[in-house]
N, C-alpha and C positions, 0 to 999 in steps of 0.2 A: 566408458560411456557415462555421460552425466545424467543423473536422475533429476528431472525438472518437476517432479510431482509435488514436492513440498511447496516450492515457489508457486506453481500453478494453483494449487489448492488455496494457499494464503491469498493470492491475488483474486481468485474467484470469490472468496469470502469477503474480502475488502470491497470488491465491486458490488456485490449483492447488498451488503449492509449499508454501504454509502447510498445506494439507490433507495433502500428502505428509509434512510434518514431524509433524503431529499423529498420523498413522497409522503412523509409523515404529516398527518393532520395536525394543525396548530392547536386543535382542541384536546390533544393528548395531554394527560397530566405531566407536570414538570418532571416527576420521577422517571416516567417512561422515556421522555425526550432526552433526559440526561443520561439514562442508561444506554440508549441507542448511540448517542454522541460518544460516550466513553468506549463503546464497543467498536465504533469506526476508528477511533484513535488507536486502540489496542490492535486492531486488524491492520492498520497502517504500519504500526511498529513491527508486527510480525512479518508482514509482507516485505517491508524494507530490509529487515534483517536477513530473511531468506534470500532476497534478491542479491544483495552484495556478496553473500557467501557463494551463491551459484555462479555469479559473475567471476569470482576469483578462480573457481574451478575451470570455468570456460576459458579464461585467459591462459591458464596453465596447460590444460589438456587439449583444447581445440586450436588455440593460436600458438601454443608452444613457447610462451613467454616464460623464461626460467625464473626470473625474480619478480614476484608480484607482491605489492604491499599487503599488510594484514590489517587494513582499516578501510572503512567505506570511502572516505574522501580520496585516498590514494587509488583505490580501485576505480572509482568513477573517473578520475583524471586519466588513468591509463586506458579505460574503455573509450573515453573521448578521443584520446590520441590515436586509437585504432579505428575510429569512425564507426562505432557500433550504435551510437545514439542517433535517433531521428531528430531530437531536439539538441540544444546546446549543452555543453558541459556545465556552463553556468547555471542552467536550469536544474541540472542534477545536483549541483552544489546547494541550491535552494532547498531541495528535498533533504539534503544532509542537515541543513540548519533546522528544518521543520522537525526532523526526527530528534535532533538534540533538544530542541525546544519542548517537545511533548514529553521527553524523559524527565526534564528538570523543571517543569512548570507546575507550580503548586497554586497558582492564582488564576488559572484558566485564561491568561492573556495570550498564550501561544496557540491555544486550540483553534481560535478563528483564523489565525495565520496558516495553520496546517490545512484547514478546510478550504481556504482559498486556492491551495495548490492541488487539492485532491483529484479533481477532474483530470488535470494535466498529468499528475503522477500515475493515475490508473491507465490513461491512454499511452503514456510513454512506457510504462511497465509491460503493457500488452504487446506493444511493438517490439520491445526488447525480448520478451518471451518468444515471439514468433521468429525473430532473427536467430536467437540461440538454438531453439528447439527445431526450427524449420516446420513447425506445426501451425495450423490455423487456429486462432482463438475461438473458443465456443463460449458464447455469453451464458452466464448462469441464469436460471429461471428466477424471475422477480418474486420475492416473497414479502408482501406488504403486511405490516403489523395489523392485527385486527383492531377495530375501534374498541375503545374501552366502554364497557356497558356497566353502569352503576350496579354494584353488588355482584358482579360476575367474577371477581377475584376474591379468593379466600384471604383472610387476615390471620395473623399469628396471635 
């Protein structure tokens, strides 16, 4: 039996933090906005990594495919061939590129590209979670960052 808990938890954390990012007040200090943005990217990377690993197990254990690639791109292609995606395989390959880009981007050029895909990635991942686990997705509770009040944060 496949344990979907790590994937589910990472997807919920991504969804929640991405909602926080989208609802963040533009008046927040740059440091706060940057920290939330970095958190979304890290949660995307964690979710993506746990997703392709659980997909590998799913292909082996649930679909009985004996030889499964040991890399995300190969896994996603095989999943597409088995019609498990609601969206196209090409869309999932865009997520692969976004993940590669966030790993090797030191100039912040790839972060906006990853953010453009985030709504679709979350929606597609939720659909895949429901397909694999046969469970209904439960939306996490929204947690909005509190407004920054001058003097309310301690300094070092």
